N, C-alpha and C positions, 0 to 999 in steps of 0.2 A: 603879389602874383600868383592868386588858386590855379591848378594844374588840372587837365580833364583826367582826374584819376582816382576811383574810386577804392576806396581803403575800407576793409573789414576784418572784427572778428569775432569770435562768443568771447563773453565774458569769464571770468576765473573757471577755466580751462575746460566749463560745457566740451566734452568733445563733437555732440549732437550738428555739425555742418554745414551740413543738406543745405537749409533758408541761403546760409553767405553764396552756397553756391548758385544755387539759381537767378538768386539778388543781380551773380556776377554774370551770371549766361546771358542775362538780360542786358545789361551796361558795355558788354565786350560787341553785342548784336548792335547797340547804335554808338558803338566808336569809342567805348568808352576807356581805358587803360584798369585795369584791377589787379591788386595788391590783397592776398588774401592773407593773413597769422595764422598761425596755427592757435588751435589753444593754449591757453597760458590762467595761472595760478596769479601772476603781476601786469602793470597798465606796463610797463616802465617799455619793450622795445613796442610796442603800440604807439606810445608816445612819440616814440623815437624815428618810426617811418611815419607818422604828421608830421613829426615839424621834418623832415628829410625830406618828403616828397610832396605835402602841401595840397592835402588834394580837394575839390571841389564836395568831393561826397565820400558819408562815413556812416560805417555799417556797424551795430553792435546787434550777439543777437544772444537770451538764456533761455532754453529751451528745458529747463528742470523747475523748482515748488517757485510760488507766486513771487512768496513773501522775501525769498533771497535774488529774486531779479528783480529783483526792485529796489533794495539795498544796494545789487550789489552794478545797476545800471547809473541810479544818485553817486554813487560812490566814486564811477568813469568819467560821469562832467561832470565832477566835482573836480577830477585831479584836471581835464585836459585845461579846464576854463582856469582854476584859482594858481596851476599850473604853466598858464602862461600859453601853452598850446593848440590854442585854441582863444580867440579872441574875437570877439560879441562883431564889431567890426570885420569881422572875417569874411561874413556871406558861404562860409561850409557849410552845406546840405549836414544834415544827421537825422537818421533814420534808426531804431531797435526795434527788434518784432522780437516775441516770445508767446511763449500759452498768452488763450483771450482772458483767461481770471487776473495774470501777466500784467495785461494790457491794461483790462478796465479797471485793475488796481490805479493802472499810473495814469490817469486820464483828469483827474488833478492837480495829484502830485507833482507831474512833469512841470504843470505853469508851472512854478518855484522853482525850476530849475536856471541856474544864470545861462544852458544854453540853450536854444530850441533846439527839439529833438522831437520829429514826428516819427508817432507809431505809426506801425503796420499789424494791423488788423487780421485776424484770420475770418475768411470769406469762407462760405458755403460753396459758387461756384468760384474753380480754378479760374478763370480769366478774365474775374473780375482782381483777382490775385494782380496776375500779370500785368492789368491795365497800375494798377492802382503804383508794383515801381517801374511802369514805364513813365508813365506821369513824375515821379518823385527824381530821375534822371532829368526833365523837361527832354526829353529828344524827340527827334524831327519825324515824319513819317510817320508818326504815332497811329493812327491806322495800319497803315501799310504792317508794319513790327508787331502789332495785336492779330491782322489776319499772321501771320509766317509766322508765329506761335499758336496759335489757335492748330496747322496740320502740326505741328508738336503735343499739344496738352492733351488732343482731343482728340486718337487717334482711331482711327475704325477697327470697331471690336464685332465680337459674336451678337448679333441682336439676340437667339435664340435666349441666351442666357441671362439680357431683359430681363426676358419674361418672365422666366423662373423665379430670379432678385426679388421681383412683384407679389412672387405667392408666397417666398421666404415669411416674408414682411405682415402679409396680409391682415390686418387684426389685430398684431400684434399676435396671434397665435402660436406662434412658435415654443411663447411661456410653457405651455402644456405639455412640453416634452421632458419626458418623464428623466430619475437621475440613470445614471450611471451603478453599469451593476458593481458587485463590490467583488472583487475576480482571490483566483484561489489564493492560499500562503505562501504558492513557493510561485507563483506571478505575483506578488509582495517585496521578493528578491529575487527578480527573475525578470528586467524588463523588453531580452526577447519574449519572452512565454505569453509576460501581458500582450504583447504586440498580441502574438499567435492567437489566446483567448477572446481578446475584445472584436464583436461583428460592425464594429467601422474601426476608421483610425483613433487611436490610445489622443489623449490631450493633452497638452501643457502649455505651464502660462507662466511671464515672470510675475513676479510678487515680489514687492519691499517698498513698505512706508519710510518718505521720510521721514528721523524722527532723532528730538536728543534721545530715547531706549530705542531696545524691539517691541517692546512690549503692546505696543499698534497693530506690530505685523506678526506677533504669536498668537495673539485675540482672530488677527484677521486666515491667518492658514486654519487656522481651527476653523473658522467661517466656512470656507473652503470645501474645508473635507469630510465634511457635515455633509454637506448641499450632495456632496458627490458628484462633481460636473467636472473633474480635470483627473487625470490619471499621476503628472506629475508639474510636481513645482519648481521653477529656479528659481533663486533668488536672484531677485535685483538687488542688488549691494550697494551699498553708499562707494563712493571716492574714495572714502579714507580709509573701511572696511576693505579694497581693493588693495589698499598699496601699503596699511600700514594694519592692516589683524594682527596682530600678537604685541603691538606695542598702541595701550593704551591711552598711554602720557601725548601719544599726536591728536588724539581725535580733542583733547584742552585745550592745543592748538591753533589749531588747522579750520579753515570752515570747512563746513561737510554735509553733501549736497548729495541725492540720485538715486538714496535706496534704503533700504534697512542698516544699519552702521552699527553692525554683530559685528567685535572686540578683539573674542575672544574664545575658547572653546565652551568655555561653560556656556555661551552666546549661540554656539549654536546646538546643543542640546537641547534647548531651549526652543531651537528653532521645528528642532528635528521633532521632538513628545509631542509639537503643534501636531503634524497630519497622523496621527495615531487614533483616527475617528472617520466616522464614514467610509470613503473604499479604500482608505489608508492609502493616500498622493507619495510616490517618494518625495525626495527632496536634493534638488543636489545645486553648486554654488553657481552665481558666476565666477566667472574663469578672472584669476588676480595678475600682475601685470610683474608680480615677482614669488620668491621661492615658491611655487607652486608644485611641484613633488612634495616638500614638506606638506600642503597646506590640503592634498589630498589624502592622503597618510591621515593625515590630524580629521579630516571628514571624514572620513570611514570609522573610526574612531566612532565616532561620533553618533554613529547612525545617517549622512548625508550619503548617496548614490548605493546604498542599496539596493537593489532595483530601477537603479538609473540609469540614467546615461548622458556624457559632462562632453561639453564643448568648450575646444581651446585651438584660438588660433594657428593662424602661422605664420605670415608678415607684421600683425598686428600691436596694439597694445603695449606701447613703446614709443620713444621719441617721432615716428614717422606720422602719428598721431596725436601723439600729445597724450593718451595717457601715462604709460608710463615712463620713466627716465632711460633706461636702456635703450643701445644704439638694436638697428634691425637685425642686423649680423649675430650680435647676443641671445638678440628673444629667441630666436630661430632657435639655435639649439639648446637652452630650456624648452620651447616649446616640443621639440625632440621629446624628450627625457621625460616633459610634465604625459607625454602619450607612453611610452615604452612601461610606465607605471600601469597606468589604467591595464593594462593589456595583462601585467602580473595578476592585477584585484579580476582579469574576466569582462571591464568594463566597456560596454558598446561606445565608439569615442565616434562625436564629430565637431569635422573644421569646419572653422561658418564664416571662413573670408570673401567667399563670395558675397556678402552681403557689404560687408567695410570698403568692398571693391564700388561694387552699387551705386554706394554713396559719396562714389569717388568719382564721377563723370565715366568711367571707366566702360570702356565699345566691349558686345556683346563677344566675340573671340573671345580677349581677355576675361569676362566670366566663366567661361567653358574650358578657358584654358587654366581659369585660377580649378575648379570643378575635378581635372586635371591629375594637378600635382596634388591637391589634397588626398586624391585617392593614394596617389604612388607614393608616399609619404605615409600615410597608414597603413600602405600594402607593407613597404621596408619596416614599420616599426614593429608588425607582427597584429595589429586591429584584425579581431577577426568578420569583427561584429558593426559593420560602416555604417552611420546617416548622415545624408546628407543633404542640408537645408535649403527652398526654394523659396524665394520669398518673392512674390507676384507682388506686377503693381510696381517695383522697385527700379530706378525711381520711379518716383509717379506718371510722367509721359508715356512709359512700355506700353504697345497693346498687347493685347491676347495674342493674336498670331505671331508678336515677337517673345513673346513670353513661354509658349509651348514649345516654336522655335529653338531656344536659345536653352529652354532643360530641355528638351531633348536629345540635343547634343551635344548637354555633356551628361546624362547618360549614356548615353551610345562608350563618351568616350571613358566612362566609368566602365561598362561592359568591358572592354575593351582589355585595362590596363588590370579590373579583377581579379585573382585568383581561383580557384576552383572551394578551395574551401572560404573564401570569405561570402559574404554572402550581405547585402545593401539595401539600406529602409531608409527610402524616400520619407523626408520633413517639410514640408509645406506652411507658409504661412503668407497673410495679408501686412503688404509695407506700409509703416505705419503712418505716409507722409501723402497717402491716394486718398484718407482718407477725410471727409470736411466733416467743419467742426460744427455744422448742422448736424445735429445728433441721428431725425429720424432718416439725411439721408444716407448717412453713417450706417447706419445699419444696414441702407440698401446695400450699400458697397457693401458691406463684410461681406452679409450672403452670398452676394456677385465673385465675388474673387475668393470663395471657399468652393462653390458651383464650375470656378476653372479651375482651381487647383484640385479639385480632384477629378480631374482629365489627367492629368501626371501618376493616378492612383497608391494616391502616399496610404505609408503606415502609420504614420501620425501627422497629428496638426498644433501648430501653436496657434494655442489660441491669442490675437491678439483683440483688446476691445473697442469697440466702434467712438469710449469716448476718448481715445487717447489723443485725437487733435488738440482736447480740451484740457486734461488731464491725467496722470499716471492711473492705471482702473482701481478701485478700492474692489470688494470682496462680492457685492452687487453689484458691478459693474460687472465682475469678470462668471460670476454664474449667468447671470439676463444674454453673455455672448456666448458663453458655451451653448447655451440653450438652441439660440441663435444657428452656431455653425452646424448643429445635430440635427436640428431641424434643416438647414441646408445641402447635406449629407443626407439625409433623406431624402431628398427632392430630385437630389441627383443620379439614385441607387430609383429611383422611377422613370428619370428619366434617362434612363444612361444609355442607351439607343441614340438617342433621336442626338443627342449630345455629340455623340461618337461618332454617327453622321456628318456631324460639321467639321469637323476636326482632319478629314480628310483631302485638304486643301493644300493644292502643287504649290503653296503660298507659305506655307510650314514648314512642306518637306524638303524644298531647293533652297531655302533658310537654314533648314537644318544642317541636309549634306552640305552649303557654300562653310556653317559657320568650323566642323567639326574638320575637313579639312584647310578651314583659316588656323585651326587652335593648333593644327599637327604640326606645322610651321613654327609657329610658336615655341610649338613644346619641342621642338627639337633644335630649334634655337638656343635656348636653356640648360640642355642636350651639349652645347658642342661648348660651354665654360668649363666642361671635369676632364679630368687631361686624358684617358681612356677615351675618352669621345670615337665612334665609328659610324660614319652613316646605315640605317636599316630601315626599312619598308615596315615594317613591324615599329609601330606606338611602345609595347608595349617591351622590347627587345633593351628602349632606352632609358625606361621607369630610372634603375640602379644609378644610372649613372642624373636623373633629375634629382630624384629622392634624394640628395646630398644635401647637410645644411650648407657648407660653404659655397654649393654650386648656390643654390636657390637664393643668398647672400649678397650671393655676389650680381643674381639677375638680376635684386631691385639696386643695386647700388653702382651699375652701370646703368640703370633707365630701360634695361630691353623692357621688364614685368615690371609694371608703372602703369600711373590713370591720367587727367592731365588736373584732378579734381585733388593731388597730392597735396597738401597743404605746402611739409619741409619741402626747402630748396632742396635737398639735399637726397632727394627722393622721387622730386616731382617729373613728372611726364612732360617732354615740349614738345608736344601733338594738341590735337582737336578733338573734337567726337563730334558726334553730334546726332541726333535724334530726325529718324528719315521717315518713311512711309510707313506708314505701324504703328509703326514706333521702335523701331528697328535701332540699333545705335552703330556706328560707323564711325569707322576713321575719317579723317575727310583734309580735303587740302585748305576751306576756309567758309566759312560762314555763309558768307551771300552766295554765292552762287557755288553747291560744291560738288566734290568730286571725289565718291566713295575713290579712298586706298587701301591694299591689301597690304596686309601683313609683314611681307618683304619689301614693300615700300615702305613702311614704316623703320624694319628694324637697317634701315641704309641710310635712311636719311643723317 
């Protein structure tokens, strides 16, 4: 007898869990229980859960290299069948989601699998994807459910941005944007000076080609540098590079995917030398999951991080998200050490936790508070130049008013917490999940998102290429996307006064004030975990209590700071969040007739 449960996981340790969260949300709306498993390289725990709960629905996903995704799905299905976990007669509905190319490659291949697997294709329109998910679960009252989902997935926005986005992409004229200027010699080794010299926000991008060697990435970096389209390149590191840098033997034994497979200091030197062309973009690594301090020193010796900034998580890249083996407590201490190491070299620091929480159904109060936490940690660690990444359209249901209010609240908290000598740099980007697989539509979305981002007056824009709903960006995609973003910046500047008038909205102002007040409640609750805590009306007086590794670890372990989309049960939040009017995300008491809850109510639940 099958139970009305949906069990889902990402395959082969893929950390991209947004898709299974979206499917799970629809399942819950239809009354189906959900069991999501953390990313893992092993199928054993996945199969054990299926044996125990006997689910009616099983979901798998893989968002990295298509060839690897095909192989991993086939491996998983064969394991499920030949180990007797799922039999043909069990009538279990199985689905798989991946990149469009992965799905195309599987259409014929899947017919030979021993179990039937429904392939979840990407749709240009967001409601088509929702309809397919509703139909997969065979939910009753489908039209009613879809109507409710439409309110969440297509929130009311700023219409002027729609019109200006048309202008950004009209006739592909953006391709005529000239290259970036070449910075002064001093700015090449000073990120903040490069920002000061640039007439527009400086541009950065992730880039790293999955391959058996680093050579395709070396060539791609040189191509990007010669085109003069970005100021900073962030290495899109492979799974094994993040975990086993300096241990080349591990690359021979384990599956590798996700980015460029650098293994040694010599590899890093080759990658850095590829940037010494064009406008000499700086090069930074993606954060590793272990030995961070030693890796920073290696990077600097190899030329990386000169004239760049560095991103370090606070709570993540450990057992909570499946990227690493450490506990949250262990990794927080190491992340503090890494930030202090970066301070020694005068490197600007970004702590990118808010993006991670946004991927896990966190409510807006928690996101705003996350900015307050990372500001506090950087302050205590002595960071002078603080970079705050504000990712718009993440999750994809978030609306314009919600984004501007949430990020505005975050900035209010940052300004209350920072010290006089600290400098704040705003970095904005588009959420990948918001982009359509229809390339023309994705170009329009990227242009529109950039216009929205400019409302935050950013000093840095992270280029998310319009192709990334389909595949990892190639050099030509980054070059094209950079030109499109620069055209959007120009059009914003030409229409700045009209756009800013649209922002003078009581919806934004009231929500912003509400989030600041709610965030202070949560911030104070975290501070109470410090043994020397005393109540204060001034949030800055609580900073030293909060910016303590032990206090922060306890806050996560006690589920004071968590989200319902955290998969690891050790850290998972036992509460509900829901997208409400204008794409705002709130705590609620139930899904069907939700009542919004305050932070005080959650903390005493």
